[in-house]
C-alpha positions in Angstrom: 0.0 0.0 0.0 2.8 2.4 0.9 4.6 1.6 -2.4 1.4 2.3 -4.4 1.0 5.7 -2.6 4.6 6.6 -3.4 4.1 5.6 -7.1 1.0 7.8 -7.4 2.7 10.7 -5.7 5.8 10.5 -8.0 3.5 10.2 -11.0 1.5 13.3 -10.1 4.7 15.3 -9.5 6.1 14.3 -12.9 2.8 15.3 -14.6 2.8 18.7 -12.9 6.4 19.3 -13.9 5.7 18.3 -17.5 2.7 20.5 -17.7 4.5 23.5 -16.2 7.6 23.1 -18.2 8.3 25.8 -20.7 9.2 25.3 -24.3 12.7 25.4 -25.6 12.3 28.9 -27.1 10.8 32.3 -26.1 8.8 35.0 -27.8 11.0 38.2 -28.1 9.2 41.5 -28.2 11.0 44.8 -29.1 8.8 47.7 -27.9 8.9 51.3 -29.2 6.5 54.1 -28.2 5.8 57.5 -29.8 5.6 59.1 -26.3 6.5 58.5 -22.7 4.1 56.0 -21.2 3.6 53.1 -18.8 2.9 49.9 -20.7 1.3 46.8 -19.2 1.5 43.4 -20.8 -0.8 40.7 -19.6 -1.0 37.0 -20.7 -2.9 34.0 -19.3 -0.2 33.3 -16.8 1.9 36.4 -16.3 1.6 40.2 -16.1 4.4 42.8 -16.6 4.6 46.6 -16.5 7.3 48.3 -18.6 8.2 52.0 -18.6 8.8 53.4 -22.1 10.3 56.6 -23.2 9.7 58.3 -26.5 11.5 56.5 -29.4 13.4 54.3 -27.0 13.4 50.6 -27.7 12.8 48.1 -24.8 13.1 44.3 -25.1 11.1 41.8 -23.2 10.4 38.1 -23.7 7.8 35.4 -22.8 8.5 31.7 -22.5 5.8 29.4 -23.8 4.6 26.1 -22.5 5.2 22.8 -24.4 2.7 22.3 -27.2 1.7 26.0 -27.2 2.0 27.4 -30.7 0.6 30.9 -30.0 0.4 33.5 -27.2 -2.3 36.0 -26.7 -1.1 39.3 -25.1 -3.3 42.1 -23.7 -1.6 45.6 -24.1 -2.7 48.7 -22.2 -1.0 52.2 -22.0 -1.4 54.4 -19.0 -4.3 52.4 -17.6 -6.4 52.6 -20.9 -8.6 49.9 -22.2 -6.4 46.9 -23.1 -6.0 45.7 -26.7 -5.2 42.2 -27.5 -3.1 40.5 -30.2 -2.2 36.8 -30.8 1.4 36.1 -31.6 2.2 32.9 -33.5 5.4 31.1 -33.1 7.5 31.7 -36.2 11.2 32.5 -36.6 10.6 35.2 -39.2 10.5 38.7 -37.7 7.2 40.7 -37.9 5.9 44.0 -36.7 2.5 45.0 -35.2 1.2 48.5 -34.2 -1.2 49.5 -31.4 -2.9 52.9 -31.7 -4.1 54.5 -28.5 -5.5 58.0 -28.0 -2.1 59.7 -27.4 0.5 56.9 -28.0 1.3 54.7 -30.9 3.1 51.5 -29.9 5.3 49.5 -32.3 5.9 45.8 -31.4 8.6 43.9 -33.4 8.5 40.2 -32.5 9.9 36.8 -33.4 10.3 33.4 -31.8 13.9 32.9 -30.7 15.3 29.5 -29.7 17.1 28.9 -26.4 20.8 27.9 -26.3 21.3 24.4 -27.7 18.1 24.2 -29.7 17.1 25.0 -33.2 14.4 24.5 -35.8 11.0 26.1 -36.6 9.6 25.2 -33.2 13.0 25.0 -31.4 12.5 21.3 -30.7 15.7 20.0 -32.4 18.9 19.6 -30.3 22.5 19.4 -31.3 24.0 16.0 -30.9 27.8 15.7 -30.3 29.7 13.8 -33.0 32.6 11.5 -32.0 35.5 10.7 -34.3 38.1 8.0 -33.4 41.6 7.9 -34.9 44.0 5.0 -34.3 47.8 5.3 -34.6 50.0 2.3 -34.6 53.8 2.4 -34.1 56.2 -0.5 -34.0 59.8 -0.7 -32.9 62.2 -3.5 -33.6 65.3 -4.3 -31.6 67.8 -7.0 -32.5 70.8 -8.4 -30.7 73.5 -10.6 -32.3 76.1 -12.8 -30.7 78.7 -15.2 -32.1 76.4 -18.2 -32.3 72.9 -16.9 -31.4 70.8 -14.2 -33.1 67.7 -12.8 -31.3 65.1 -10.4 -32.8 62.5 -8.7 -30.7 59.6 -6.7 -32.1 57.4 -4.4 -30.0 54.1 -3.0 -31.3 52.3 -0.1 -29.7 48.8 1.0 -30.5 47.6 4.5 -29.6 43.9 5.3 -29.8 42.8 8.9 -29.8 39.1 9.9 -29.4 38.1 13.4 -30.4 34.6 14.8 -29.5 33.3 17.7 -31.4 30.2 19.6 -30.7 28.4 21.6 -33.4 27.2 25.0 -32.7 24.1 26.4 -34.3 23.7 30.0 -35.1 20.5 31.7 -33.8 17.8 31.8 -36.4 17.7 35.6 -36.5 21.4 35.9 -37.4 22.4 35.7 -41.0 25.7 34.8 -42.7 28.2 37.6 -43.1 27.4 39.7 -46.2 29.6 39.3 -49.2 31.9 42.1 -50.1 30.3 44.8 -52.2 31.5 45.3 -55.7 33.7 48.5 -56.1 31.0 50.3 -58.1 32.5 53.7 -57.1 35.6 53.1 -59.1 33.6 51.9 -62.2 31.4 55.0 -62.0 34.4 57.4 -61.8 36.1 55.7 -64.8 32.9 55.9 -66.8 32.5 59.6 -66.0 36.1 60.2 -67.0 35.7 58.5 -70.3 32.5 60.5 -71.1 34.2 63.8 -70.2 37.3 63.0 -72.3 35.0 62.1 -75.3 33.1 65.4 -74.9 36.3 67.4 -74.8 37.6 65.8 -78.0 34.3 66.4 -79.7 34.4 70.1 -78.8 38.0 70.5 -80.0 37.1 68.9 -83.3 34.1 71.2 -83.7 36.1 74.3 -82.8 38.9 73.8 -85.4 38.3 75.6 -88.7 37.4 73.4 -91.6 39.9 73.3 -94.4 38.3 74.0 -97.9 40.0 72.9 -101.0 39.8 75.4 -103.9 40.6 74.1 -107.4 41.9 76.7 -109.8 41.4 75.8 -113.4 44.5 76.8 -115.4 44.0 79.3 -118.2 45.8 79.1 -121.4 47.0 82.5 -122.7 47.8 82.8 -126.4 50.3 85.6 -127.3 49.1 88.1 -129.9 50.8 87.9 -133.3 51.7 91.0 -135.2 50.1 91.3 -138.6 52.4 91.9 -141.5 51.4 93.5 -144.9 52.5 91.8 -148.0 52.2 92.9 -151.5 49.8 90.2 -152.5 47.5 90.5 -149.6 45.3 93.4 -148.8 46.2 93.4 -145.1 48.8 95.4 -143.4 50.9 95.1 -140.4 51.2 97.8 -137.9 55.0 97.4 -137.9 55.4 98.1 -141.6 55.1 101.5 -143.2 52.4 101.6 -145.8 53.1 103.3 -149.1 50.6 104.4 -151.7 51.2 105.4 -155.3 50.6 109.0 -156.4 47.5 109.6 -158.4 47.9 109.2 -162.1 47.6 112.4 -164.2 47.8 112.6 -168.0 49.8 115.3 -169.6 48.5 116.6 -172.8 
């Protein structure tokens, strides 16, 4: 009878511990208000009051129970009527806004895994990996006498066991960004080429254009002097012209 009572008591304690155990992750909230205020966050099991200053970011978190995939939170500012919002468990970051009479509240939230856990619901654990390496070394010693030869071989085996544990990065951290391409240098070179091209074009336009003039050669014929001959009726300006005296009859 006593053993049965102990068994029931231990079973009830285990059930209570399992039901009250939290999940392997937590809901991370980043709060930013547009004015100074007193913020009150209320869930089914907890209640918290946070003092916020204008444009100042405050961070708070809530652990969820096992099997719980969402969390409903009631938000009130300076004792006003609370507003509720249900946050679902997801690794991707999201943002939600609460608009009150004089204050606008911004809530950035995402589900963050605890140390040693990863996965969409933070249920996967990191298992250590074990690697074993074996090193064998042998040494040989020999002794020789006049009539007897003795050879002795000693073999030594060394086993080394190395245990490595993988480390998972948090889900909200990303790999380091690749180096950016030096676009500034390319832009400077392109602008320099364009400026040089414009200068060359302006110089070419400013230079006077050479015009080719073709002069057609003229043929000059020298003037010939006219000569008067006896047989011809033409005279030459270089020769003196003689005429006969008029004929008169003498009677």
